[in-house]
C-alpha positions in Angstrom: 11.9 18.8 -6.0 11.0 15.6 -4.1 10.1 12.4 -6.0 6.8 10.7 -5.4 5.1 7.5 -6.7 1.4 6.5 -6.8 0.3 3.0 -5.9 -3.1 1.5 -6.5 -4.0 -1.2 -3.9 -6.9 -3.5 -3.3 -7.2 -4.1 0.4 -8.6 -7.4 1.8 -9.1 -6.9 5.6 -9.3 -9.6 8.2 -6.7 -11.8 6.6 -4.6 -14.3 8.5 -1.5 -12.1 8.1 -0.5 -8.8 6.5 1.2 -9.2 3.2 1.2 -8.3 -0.5 -0.2 -11.2 -2.5 0.2 -10.3 -6.1 -1.8 -8.2 -8.5 -5.5 -8.2 -9.6 -6.8 -6.0 -12.3 -3.8 -3.7 -12.2 -4.0 -3.2 -8.5 -1.6 -4.6 -5.9 -3.5 -6.9 -3.5 -2.8 -6.2 0.2 -4.1 -8.7 2.7 -4.4 -7.1 6.1 -4.6 -8.6 9.5 -6.8 -5.7 10.6 -10.5 -5.1 10.5 -12.2 -2.6 8.2 -13.5 -0.8 11.3 -12.9 2.7 12.6 -10.0 3.3 10.1 -7.9 0.4 11.5 -7.4 -1.1 8.0 -6.4 2.3 6.6 -3.9 2.8 9.4 -2.5 -0.7 9.1 -2.2 -0.4 5.3 -0.4 2.9 5.6 2.1 1.5 8.1 2.7 -1.7 6.1 3.3 0.3 2.8 5.7 2.6 4.6 7.6 -0.4 6.1 7.7 -2.3 2.9 9.0 0.5 0.8 11.4 1.8 3.5 10.0 5.3 3.8 8.7 7.1 6.9 5.1 6.6 7.8 4.6 10.4 7.2 5.7 9.9 3.6 2.7 7.7 2.8 -0.6 9.4 2.1 -4.0 7.8 1.3 -5.3 10.0 -1.5 -8.4 8.1 -2.5 -10.5 5.2 -1.2 -10.7 6.0 2.5 -14.0 4.0 2.7 -13.3 1.6 -0.2 -11.3 -1.6 -0.7 -9.7 0.2 -3.7 -7.2 2.7 -2.5 -4.6 5.0 -4.0 -1.5 5.9 -2.0 1.0 8.6 -2.7 4.5 7.8 -1.5 6.7 10.9 -1.2 10.4 10.3 -1.5 10.1 7.2 -3.7 10.2 7.5 -7.5 8.5 5.2 -9.9 11.8 3.4 -10.8 12.3 2.4 -7.1 8.6 1.5 -6.8 8.8 -0.8 -9.8 12.0 -2.4 -8.6 10.5 -3.2 -5.2 7.3 -4.5 -6.8 9.3 -6.8 -9.1 10.6 -8.6 -5.9 7.0 -9.8 -5.4 7.2 -11.9 -8.5 10.1 -13.9 -7.2 
């Protein structure tokens, strides 16, 4: 059975650069250097999440929030322990 982790993200499009910038109300804040237009922000967010967590792009699925700033991603092949370890690096 393959492991998977769920990640709640608040997306802020049209930022100066793409980066995680902490937490707000139990959501990870992702600033994107992409517009919220024609799915570009969703695509950029999916690619950034895959790169950040070191998984293939095909392992990252947007499960909720396609038209919202509040998104939920499912990351296949990453368990919650690895997810928490990687997110702890943000606090440093």
